ZAMARGU-4260 file (C-alpha; in steps of 0.2 Angstrom, whole numbers, plus 5000, padded with zeros to 4 digits):
<rodrens>
0) 5339/5078/5131 | 5352/5090/5133 | 5350/5100/5150 | 5343/5116/5139 | 5327/5104/5137
5) 5324/5100/5153 | 5325/5121/5156 | 5310/5133/5157 | 5304/5144/5141 | 5319/5155/5136
10) 5316/5174/5143 | 5314/5185/5126 | 5330/5195/5119 | 5324/5209/5122 | 5319/5208/5142
15) 5329/5217/5156 | 5333/5205/5171 | 5337/5212/5187 | 5350/5203/5198 | 5350/5208/5217
20) 5367/5210/5224 | 5367/5208/5243 | 5385/5200/5244 | 5396/5217/5248 | 5412/5211/5241
25) 5400/5209/5224 | 5403/5229/5224 | 5418/5240/5218 | 5414/5253/5228 | 5429/5267/5219
30) 5415/5271/5210 | 5399/5282/5209 | 5388/5275/5209 | 5394/5258/5213 | 5398/5244/5199
35) 5396/5224/5201 | 5410/5216/5200 | 5412/5199/5190 | 5412/5188/5202 | 5393/5190/5204
40) 5389/5179/5189 | 5405/5166/5193 | 5400/5158/5207 | 5384/5150/5206 | 5376/5143/5190
45) 5363/5144/5188 | 5358/5161/5196 | 5343/5169/5201 | 5338/5187/5192 | 5318/5193/5190
50) 5312/5199/5174 | 5311/5218/5175 | 5295/5222/5164 | 5286/5209/5177 | 5292/5214/5193
55) 5296/5232/5190 | 5312/5240/5200 | 5300/5245/5214 | 5295/5226/5215 | 5314/5224/5212
60) 5319/5232/5225 | 5304/5226/5237 | 5308/5208/5236 | 5328/5212/5238 | 5322/5221/5255
65) 5306/5213/5263 | 5306/5194/5253 | 5327/5191/5255 | 5330/5203/5269 | 5343/5211/5261
70) 5340/5230/5264 | 5357/5234/5260 | 5358/5225/5245 | 5356/5231/5229 | 5352/5229/5211
75) 5358/5228/5192 | 5349/5229/5176 | 5356/5217/5161 | 5348/5212/5145 | 5344/5198/5139
80) 5351/5196/5122 | 5367/5202/5127 | 5369/5191/5141 | 5365/5178/5128 | 5378/5183/5117
85) 5391/5179/5130 | 5383/5160/5134 | 5373/5164/5147 | 5355/5157/5145 | 5340/5166/5153
90) 5326/5155/5157 | 5308/5157/5166 | 5308/5147/5181 | 5301/5148/5198 | 5310/5149/5213
95) 5305/5135/5225 | 5312/5146/5238 | 5300/5160/5233 | 5286/5153/5223 | 5274/5168/5222
100) 5287/5177/5212 | 5282/5177/5195 | 5294/5185/5186 | 5307/5174/5194 | 5321/5167/5180
105) 5337/5156/5183 | 5353/5160/5172 | 5364/5145/5167 | 5380/5147/5158 | 5383/5135/5144
110) 5400/5141/5138 | 5415/5131/5146 | 5422/5129/5163 | 5439/5140/5156 | 5429/5154/5149
115) 5415/5157/5162 | 5430/5172/5170 | 5429/5182/5154 | 5409/5180/5151 | 5406/5184/5168
120) 5419/5199/5164 | 5410/5206/5150 | 5392/5202/5158 | 5397/5214/5174 | 5404/5228/5161
125) 5388/5227/5153 | 5378/5230/5168 | 5370/5248/5176 | 5366/5252/5194 | 5346/5251/5193
130) 5347/5252/5214 | 5363/5254/5222 | 5369/5246/5239 | 5369/5254/5255 | 5386/5258/5261
</rodrens>
């Protein structure tokens, strides 16, 4: 059984995903609205996201502020199919720390370690800021 076989079901390519970004250095504040830096996609694999159609932006903001306790953080949005084209694989999986969040998914990187930096940069360029961070 491959690593991909042990993962949860794939998120549909048409779905959008919300990624909460609460590390200040992961934002480029030189532009308005601030843009996410590629570092947000190259540190952890998998990284957590929420399926936008299941949680909605208001729900994602509530999760960021009230559940994760990061009121200063922001949220970016990207498309699952676009992320998959860069080697990222979104899988609908429960978060063991917050099992009541049914919108949670993990995003794995399946490319080579040497190509991860380029893939993370490509994904960051495709993100839009859905909820800007506090400065």
